[in-house]
N, C-alpha and C positions, 0 to 999 in steps of 0.2 A: 534364515529367515526370509519369507517372501511377503511383501507388502505391495498392495494395490495402491497407487497414487492417482487421485483424480483432479483434474483442473478444469477450469472453464474453457480454456483453449491452449494448446501446446503446438510448438513454442509460442510465446507471446512476447513481443519486444517490450511492452510496456511493464512486464511482470517478470524480470529476469530471476528474480529470487525464487520462483517456482522451479526452473530448471536447474538452479544452483542447489537447492535442498535435494532434489532427486539425485543429482551428481554427487553430493557429498555423502549420501546414504550409501550409494553404489560403491564408493571408494573404500567404505567401512565394510564390505561384504555383504550388504543387504540386497536381496533380488527385489528390484523395483519393477512393477508392471505399470508403466505410465499410460494414463488414460486421459481422454479429452472428451468434453461434452460436445464441442463444436468442432468443425474441421478449422485448421489453421488458415489465418488470413493470409492474403498476399504481402509478403514482406522482401525486403532487398536481401540478394544472396550474400551469406556470410554475415548478416547483421546481428543474428542471435546464434545461440548454440545449435549443433546438429541434432538435438534431441527430437525424435519423432515418436509420438505416442503409438503405442501398440494396439489400443483400442480406442475407436471413435465412435461416439453413440449417435451422430448424425447420420441418416440414411442408412438404417439397418437392413440387412437382408431378411427375406421372409422366414428363412430357417431359424434365425435367431429370435424373431417375433414369436414364433411358433413355439419354441423352446421356453420363452419367457412366460407365455400364457399356461403353458403345462406346469411350470415351476409354481406360478401363482395358485393353481389348483391344488397341486400336491402339498404346498406349504402354507395353505390358507391361514391356519392357526397363528403362524407367525406374523402375518399382515394384518391380522384383524385388528389388533390395538392402533395401528396406524390408520386404518380404514375408518375406525370409530372416531379417531381424532379428525380426520377430514371431514366427516359427514355430519358428526353431531357436535363436537365440542368447538370451543373458541368462538371468536368474533370475526373471522375472515369473511371477506364477501364472496359472492358465488364464482366470480371469475378465478379468485385465488384458489378456492376449492377444487375447480375443474383442472386448473393448472396441477395442483398437488396430486391429483388422481393421475394425470398424465405422467408426472414425474415418478410415481409409484411404479408405474408400468416400465418406465425407463430403467429404474433401479432393478427390476425383475431381468430386463434385458442385459444389464450390466453384470448381474449375478451370472447369467447364462454365458456371457462372454468370458468370465473368469474361471468358468467351470474347468477343472483339470489342471490349473496352474497352482495349485496348492498355496493359495492365498491364505495368510494367517490373520491379516489386519487390513483395514482399508482406511486410508487418509484422504480427506479432501481439502483443497485449498479454497477458502472463502465459504462464506455461509449462505450464499444464494441457493437456487434450486438444485445445484450440483451436490449440496450436502444432504438434501432429502433423497436424492438418487443414491448416494452413497450409504446412507443410513438403512434404505430399504434392502439395498443388495447385501449389506452385512448382516441383516436379520435373516434374511433368505439363506444365506450361506452358513450361519451360526457362527459368525466371527464378530470381533469389536471393530468399531470405527472411531476415528478422531478428525477433528477439523481445525483449521486455522482461520481466525477472524481478524480482519483488518479495520476497515472504517466503516463504509456506507452499508456494507452488508450486515453490520451489527447496529448501526446507529439510525439508518434510513429504511432499510428493506430487511427487517427482521421478522418476515412471516414465518410462522411455526417454529420460531428459534427456542422457545421454551422446550418444545418436543425434542429437539436436536440436542440440546443441552442436556436433557434428562437422560437420553440414550447413549450419549457418546461416552467412550472410556475416559477420554481426557479432551480438553480444548486448548489449543495454543493461540495467543492473542499477542500482539506487537506492542503492547504500551500498558503502562500501570493504569493509565485512565481506562482503558478498555475493561481491564480484569475488574477494577472497582464498578464500572458501569454493569458489568455482568451480574456481579454479586449483588448489587444494589437492586437492579430490575428483575433478577431472578434469584430470589433468596433461597429457594430450595435446591439450588445447585450446591453440591460440595465443593468448598473453596479449594481443597486439595487438588482438584482435576483441572481447574483453571490456571494455566501456566503461562508466563510471560517469556516471550522469545523474540527479542529485538532483530529487525532486519538491519542491513548495513551496507556500506559501499567501500571501495578500495580507497585508501588514504594516499598511497603513492608516495612519491618523493616529496621532500620538503619544497613548501611553496612560498615565495616572497611576495606578499602583496605589492602591487605597483605603487610607485611614489607618486601620489597624487598632487604633490606640490608642484609638479611640471605641468599641471593642467591650466590651460589658458581660460580666460574669462569666457571667451566665445565659444568654448567647445560644448557640445551637447552632453547632457547627462543621459547615460545609457541605462535604460530599464529592461529586464529580462523577465519573461515568466515562461516555464515549461509544463506542459501538461495536455491531456485529452481535452478536447473542446466539448465538454458535456455541461449540461446546465448547473450541475452540482459544483463545478470548478468555479463558476460565477465570473468568467471572463468579461461579461458586460458591466460588471461593477468595475473592473479595471478600466475599461474604455471610457465610462463615465467619469472616472478619476482623472484620466488623462485629458479630458475635456476641461476639468476643473484646473488641473495643473497649467494647461495652456491659458486659461484665463487669468491665472496668477502671475503669468509672465516667465514660467520656467522654460529654458531652452533644453528639450529633451527629446530622446527617441525611444520608442518602446517596441520591443519585438516580442511577439507571442508565438511560440514554437508548439505545434500540435496539430492533430486532425481530429474531427469528430463531427457530430451533427450539428452542432451550433456554429459552424463556420459562416454559412450564408447569412444567419441573423447578425452575426458580429460584424461582417462585411458590411452589411447595410447600415449598421449603427455607426461604424467608423466613418463611413461616407457622409451620413447625415449630419455627423458632429464635426465635419470639416477637418478630420485628423488623418487623412490619407498621406500626408506628407511626415506624420510623426508616429503613427502606429501602424505596424506592419504584420500581417498573418504570415508566417513562414511556411505553414503546413508542416507535415511529419518531417521530423529531423532524425536521421540515424544517429544511434547512440555515440558512435565514435566522431560524429560532426559536432556534438554539443560542445566539445571541448572549447572550440573557437568561439561559440556563443558565450560560454562563462568568461572566458578571458577578456573579452572586450566589454562585458557588463560592469556598471558601477553598482548596481543593485538588483538583486534578485527578489522578486516578489511573489506572493501566492495570495490568491483572493477567495479560496474555496469555502463553501459553506460547510462541507463534512469532510473530514480526512481521517487516515490513520496517522502515521508519521511519514510524510512523503520523501521518497528516494531522491527527488530533484533538490530538495533542500539540503539534504545530506551531502549530494554531489557538490552543491555550490559552496557549502561551508568547508568541505575537504579541501577546497581550492582556495580557502582563506576569503571567499566573498562575503559582503554584507548582505544579510537576507532580512525580508519584512514579511511577516506572516500573521494571520488572525490568530488570536489567543484562544483557539478550540482544541478541543479533544486532547490528543497526545502531543500536540505540536510543542507546547511549552516544556516538554521533557526533553527536547531537542533544542529549542531555541529559547534561551534564558534572556529575557528582556534586558537590554543595555549590557548584558555580559558576552553573550555568543551571537547576538543579532537584536532585532527589534520585533516587537509584537503591537498588534493595534487592536482596538475593539472590534469584535466581530460585527460586521455591517455598517460601521460607522464610517461614512464617506469623509467626515471632517477629520477625524483622527488618522485616517490613512494618508490623506492629503498633507495634513500637517507633519507627519512623521516623514513622508518622502522629502518635503522640503527642508526639514531640519536635517536629514541625512546628507542631502545635497549641499547644504550650507556647510556642513563638516568637512566635506570633500573640495570645497573651492580653495583656490590659490590664497594664501595669506601674505601679508606684508612680510618681506624678507627680513626687515629690520626688527619684526616682533620676536620678543624672546622666546615664546611657544613654539614648539615644533609644529610642522604643517600637519593638519588633521589626518590626512591620509598617509603619512610617512609611517616609517616602522616604529616611531614612538608615539605617533598621534592617536586619538581615541578609535578611530576606524581601523588603524593598523594593529591595536591592541584587540579590538574585538574579532578582527579577521583571525588572529592568530588563536584567540580563545575558541573561536567555532571550530577551527581544525582540529584542536586539541580534544574538543568535546566529541568530535566524530571518531578520532582515533581511539579514545578510551572506551566510549559507549555504543558506537554505531560502526564499529569495524567489522567488515563483511566476513573476513576470514575467521576472526574470533566467535563472531555470532553464529557462523554456520556450524563451527565445530561444537558449540555448546548445544544448538539445536538438535544435531545429530546424536549427541551423547544422551541428552534427555529423552529424545524420541525412542532411541533404541533401548535405553533402561525401561521406558514405561511398556513397551510393546513386546520385548523379549519373552518368548513363551516360558513359563515356569517361575518368571522372576516374581519374587514375594516380598513384600515389607513386613519387617518385624513387627509385632504386636504393639511395641511400645512407640513405633515410629509415627511421628505425628505430620500429616501431609501439609497442614498450615505451616509449621515449622520448616518443612523442607523448601516450601515456597518462599519464605523470608530468607532462608539461607541463599537460594538461588539468586534472589534479588540483590542481597548483599554481595554475592560474587560478581554479578554484572556492573555493579556500582563500583 
């Protein structure tokens, strides 16, 4: 079996699951032609896998452009429904329609680059413009395509998603929330082709949460967040919350790890708020260096307005760390309020601040003459939540197990000649798969 796998960028340090899926499929004998829409960004040597895409759609050679143009002419009948969708149907604005036309031609270029490789299926990760490219290429080549949807690509930037869902052979998404959202927003989609495949992290060896009974009253409470500095991550909310925490007298430090277009704006906000001694922008941190950040953190927070199920929350929970995140999208499937972590009302500054103060109060040193165990000790409430968080990741968000399930499901769906018996119910299959994952 030969499969073309297209991603926005390969390799990508913040999306390790893309490389992991490709490698897992190759281990099972699938010939994977890795492709990337963009050229890889500069990353540190050895930071991510050695996977290099065989096809990159940026800066195409003239001979590829000519081949793509010829392919469009020869197989215009296959493109006609897509062109009608772009030019006549839908409510997209002029700019989106122009972009879709450009992406259609990139799809033809992708098909031209795949010529002669005996590709039987195309899979694309994320539902952004790369999925339109993959869909176009698949139509021109006469093969099926599938896609994986995460968070913003489904919830915030779903342009032409109805068309992509109608034409894909199946769609993989990372949470039950996403699956239910798709079926609710696009009722014409066959429920049997919308599959849930959770991503995950390595759980590693047993972790013993630190005994916070040794904490001194003068020690700072260490808050950490990890993620790209994009507007949707709403780090500005966290900075404003830090200002409120300082006004409430909390002795804390907040580290913000990540790089992105919001950095300058955040730096100005931190300076204007007088938080330069409390809030630090760490910039990009290599994955192997995040271990030290997690170890010294008392609380891992997330303030995004839209998410899938973030890897950074899984990583922190796998280390037995306490997490606080907004109760949005699929996050409650990972963070069960009061059991495996804490959730706050999305957009509520008051709720976020109060929960941070509550968590900090649980971690303070208690009177040694008190009969109750220290809050952060192995028997305290935070210790119990830390262990429950780790167990949650081990059972439901285990990278090794979830990768194996993804590959098995993918190969079963794509394998040439595989047919379901007439009495088999796709909906029942999905329910059974969900039960197995739980």
